N, C-alpha and C positions, 0 to 999 in steps of 0.2 A: 274641679276647684282650681284657682288660679294659681296657689302656691304649688301644685302639680305638675304644672306644666312645664316640661323642657324640651331639649332639641329633638328627643325622640318621638314625642306626641303628634298625632296626627292634627290637621286642621280642616274643618268643614269652612268652605268660603260660603257667602250670602246666596251665590248661584246655586250650590248644592254639590259641587264638585269639591274632593277630597284631595288634600295634599299629605304623602304618608309620612313626612315629618317635616320639622321646622327649619330645616336648613335649604337655603336656594342659592345657586350660583348667580351673582350679580352680573348685570349686563356689562360686558367689554366689548369694545371694538375689535373684530377679528382681521378685517383686511385681506379675506380670502375669496372675494369674488372674481370674476371672470371679466374681460374687457368689456362684456356689454351688463356688468352689474348682475350678473345672474349667480346662483349658487353654484357651489363646484362638491367633488368628490373631496376636498378637503373640509367643508365644513362637515361631512358625513364622519369621518375620520374622528375628528375635533370633540363631535357631539357625542358620538358614540363613546368615546372614551369617558366623557363627563357623565353620561348616563349612568355607565357602570360603576361611577365614583359614590355613589350614594345619596346623592341631594334629593329631596322633596321635589324641586323644582328647578328648571335651568332659565334663564332668562336670554336669549339673543342677546348679540350687539345690535345697535340700531340699524335696522331694514327703514331704507329711506323711501317715501311716499312719491319722491321725484328726484331722477338720476341726474340731474342739472343741479341740485341742492344736496350733494354729499356731505357727509362729516369727513372722510378720506376716501379717496379714489377707488379702495377696493372692497367698499360698500355692497352689500347686495340691496337692490331697488325694486319694487313693485311699483310700477308707472304704467298706469293704462293696462290693456288688455297682455295678458302673458301669453307666451307661445307655448306649444305642448313640451318643447325642451325645458324652457324655465318653470312651468308647472310640475314636471317629472323630478326636476333636481330639487324643488322644494318639496315634494313629497319624499324623496329619499332623505332628505336633512332633517324632516319630521320624524321619519320612522327610526331613524339612527337616534334621536335627543330623546324618543319616549319611550325607548326600551328600559326594562327593569322598573316597570311601573312608576316613568319618570315623567313629571308634567312637564312640557317644552312650551315656552310661550315667546312669541315674536314680539319683540321691542320695536314699535313703529315709530317714525322720528321725520321732522323735517329740518335740514342744519340752518335753515336762515341765514343771516350773515356770518355764520360761522363757518360756512363752505369755504375752503380752500382756492384763495386763487386760480390753483393750477385746475380747478374744475370748472369754476365759474367767475369771472372777474367781476361780473355785476350781479350777485345774489338778490333774492328777496329779503327784506326786511318790513318791518312795522315803520320805518322812516328812514332817511337816508344816513343815520349816524353810522359810521364805521368802527368797526371794533380797533380798540386802541391797543394794539400790541407791538411789540418790537417786528422790525422787518416790514416785507409787504407782502406777506403770505396769505393776507385776505383783502378781497376786493372793495369797490364802494357798492354799498347796498342801493338796491333801488325800492323806493316806497312801494307796497303793493297797494294795488285799486282793491275795491269792495270785491269786485268780481275774482280777483286772483285770491283772495281770503276765502271765497265760498268754493273755489275750486280745490283748494288745499284742504278743506273741510271733508269734500268729497275722495278725496285722493285717499285720507285715513280710512274712511269707511271703506272703501275698495280694496285697501291692503289688509284691512282686518278681515275683510269676506274672503279674500284670498287664502289668508293665513289658516282661517278655522276649514275651508275647502282643501287645503293641501294635507290635513293634518297636523298640525299645530294645536296644543291643548287652549292655548290661550294669547291673549294680547296685551302689551303695555304699551300705553302711550306716553312718549317721553316730553313732559312739560317741565323739563329742569336743566341745568347746567349751561343756559345761555343759548340753547337752541331756539328754534323759531316761535314756539308756544312760550317758552319762557321770555322770550324777546317782547312778547305781547303783553306778559305778565308787568314786567318793571316798567315804571315810571320813567329812569332815567334814559330808557331806550325808544318807549314808546310814547312820543309826545304827540301822537295824533289827535285831532281836536272832532273827530266823527265817534259812530257807534262802537266803534273798535278801540278807541282810546279815551285817556281822560279818567273817569270813576275807576276805581278796582271793578265794580260791574261789568264796564265796557271792556275794560283790558283782561278780563278773564272771560269775555264772549268767546273767542276764540278755542279755548280749552274746552270750555261747557258745551259749547255747539259740538266740537269734534267729539267728546263723550256719548252726545244724545245719537249723533250719526252713528259712529261704531257701534254703540248698542242696538239701535236698529239692526243694522246689517250683520250681526253675528247673533242676535237673539238674546234672550233672558237666560240661559243656561250655561252660557260660556264664558269662562272667566274674562273679565276686563279690569285691569290695573291700570294705575297711572303714577308716573314719577313726578313727584313735585319739591321744587326748594323748598326748605325750611326757612331760607332766607339766600339772599342773593352776596351776602357778607360785603356789599358795597354801598357806601353813602348814597341816597337818593335812588337805591335799586329797590327790587320786591322785598318787602319786610317781613321779618316774623311773624307780626300781628297780620299782615295782609295773607300769609300763608294759612294762618289758622284760620282765617275767614273763608278763603277758597276751598281749604278743607273740609269746612261743614257744608259749603255747596256740592262737593264731590259727593259726601256722604248722603246726599238726596238725590243723587244722581245716577244710584245703582251701580257704584263701583266696588268691586269686590275685594281690592287690595290696593291700598295707597303705599309707595313706597316713599320714605321721606328722606331727602338729599339737600345737598346744597351747593352754591357756588356757581361761577362762570368760568370761562378760558380766562377773562382778566381777573379773576380771583378764585382759583381753583382749589376750594374748600374740600371738594370730593376726594381727593389724595390725602388728605389729612393734615396738611401744613398751613400754618398761620404765617409762617415766613416767606411761603413761595408764592408771592402776588406782584404783579406788572405794575400797579398803581399803589403804592403805598398810601398815597396822601387821599386815597378815596376806600381804603379796607376797613371793614368791620372785623374785630376778631370774634371767634366763637366764645361761648361762655367757658370760663374758666372750669368749671365741674365736669363739663363735656371736655375739654382738653385734658384733664387729669385721668379720666378712666376710657377703656378702649373704644368704645362708640363714638364715632365722630357727630352723631346728630340724635343721640338719645333724649338728652335733655330736651329736644325741639319735639320729638315725637311725644314725650310725655304730656307737654302743653297742647298738642293736637287731641291726643288721647282724650282730652279733658271736652272736645267739642264735637267728636266722632264716635260710632260704634264700630264701624267698618275695622277689617284686619290691618294691622300696621305694620310694614316692612322698615327695617334699617341696615343699609349697607354700608360699611365702611369702618375700619379700625378693629372690629371683632377678631380675637385670636382665641381667648382659653373658652374650655368648657364652661367653667365655673360662672365666667363674666357672661356668656349666651344665655346659661340657665337662669342666672339672677335676673338679666333684664326679660326674660319670658315669664319668670314667675311673678314678676312685679305686675304685670297684666298692662306696661307702658308700651308694650310691642308683642307682635305675633309671630314673626318670621324674620331669621338672622338671615342676612345676605352675606355672603363670601364671596369675594373677587379675586385679586391678587394672588392669595395663595394656590388656587387652583390652576394657575397658569405653571406653575412648577411642580406641582402635585395634583393631578387629576383626582385622587382617592382622597382627599383630606375629609371629606364629608364623611365617609365610611371609617375613616380611621378615629373620628372625634366622636362618633355615634356607637362606636364597639367600646371605646375607652383604651385603643391602642397608643394615642397619644390624648394629651391633656390641653394641647394648645395648638392652632396652625402655625405653620412657619412663617417666620417674619424676614423679608430681605431689605427693605426699604433703607433701612440704618446702614446697609453696605454699598448701596447705590449713592454715593456722593460723589461730587467731584469739588474738589476745594479751589480757592484761588490759586495755591501753589502751584497746581497743576498747569495752570493757562498764564500764571505771571502774576506777581503781586498788584501788578496795576491795573489787573482785570476788573473791568465794570463790574459793579454788584448784578445788574441787569443780565449780563451775559451769563455769570454763574449761576444765578436763579434760571434762566432760560435752558441752561445745558443740562441742568439739575434735572428740571420740570419734564422737558421734551426727552432727555436722555432715558429718564426713568419710565416715562409712558412707552419709549423705544424698545426699553428691555425687555418687558412685558409683552409686547406685541409681537416680539420678534419669538418669544417663546410658543406664542399660540400658532404663529406660522410653521415652527417646528412639528410641533403636535400635528398639525392639519397635514403636514407631509410625511406622515406617519413615524417622525423622528421622538425622542424625548428631549424633554427642556433641557437645558444648558446653564446650571445655577452659577456656573464659573464665568460666564460670559462678562465681560467688561463694559462699564456703564458706557465710556466713551466710545468705542468701537460699537456699542449697540445705538448711539445717538447718530453716527455716522452711517450705518448699515441701515438702520430705520429712515433715515433720510433718501438714501439711495434708492430703497424698495419704495417708498412713497413717489420719487420722480418717477421711476420705471412705470410704475403703475398708471400715473397720473397721463403717462406720454401714449400710453397702449390703449387708452380709453377709447372705445367707437362711440363716436355720437352720428346718428342718422335718421 
């Protein structure tokens, strides 16, 4: 019965695969790839540590289907035929991440116009609409041709097949957070007038065709997930009503798990802040009931539950066992995603499951840069930017530490983390090999 479901309950997916419990590590960018965007021993160390931590499923950070369209220079990319070295490194990663009867799903993605300029000055996008962010860290997009779009679909299918063949337990298609598929879904970004733009059916075509191609590539018994924005939270963007419609279509497309998220780089609601926005004039706030409770997107998942019967996952904000169990018992969702707490304590799932702790640790409230540190006249956009990227850098550097075999450093300062993260990204981008 629904009221008996809790974080310890197993879950059998539509494809027949079972998760040993309802806790999943949410996808977080690792930045541990080598100069050719191959997996490394650092992935093995990090994911072995997480696999021992007790979660039923681990989602990787986004593995790119095109090494010229990365979310950051340290991404792993599966781009065309893989060398024997690249394949063996993926197998080693998969072996580590599936220890302890853990499911390891590869999140596959294409960064689209959110590719840093240090990686590609002219990335693909649905149109030539540039990302509206402070500074010049993102280039001018090139509108994709129909052939480009078909090639991207084939790349997703290829990456998924490689994931399956190298021992990963499942795949997740990233269709959220303003990356390429999310860009196609957004009427604000996708103003095309061909079969890939205009109506919602056309804007969703890239996602649905990608799901179809990936399912064909991996077979019916392999977990296939999609990460979808509940909304972009940006005026003129992908709306919650549209999200519900697309979720219904995905329900009919043999998707095994839908992860409900939200936001883009311009409106980063995926980190839980309605104040961190680079375009306040275009911002749409989350519902007050969602803001008041732990989970960022649970109210939106409740709406989506009304139109789908596939399992739903919600990541972002969950901290207490009581909150997690209440959400699961409600039947509004089926899997709890935990992300940032696992950057600091890899064993959080096991501790929550055993009752050793009744809530995951929270660090975000201590990671704030106030205007006083920068001077009273500091532009609010600068403070917001430093807070957003500083926190991102803080958590990313903790993952790098674990990949290097070190323990996390909770006492790391957010301002120094911002500087060191930027140094790391600059050096990693400069070392990329392009041949």
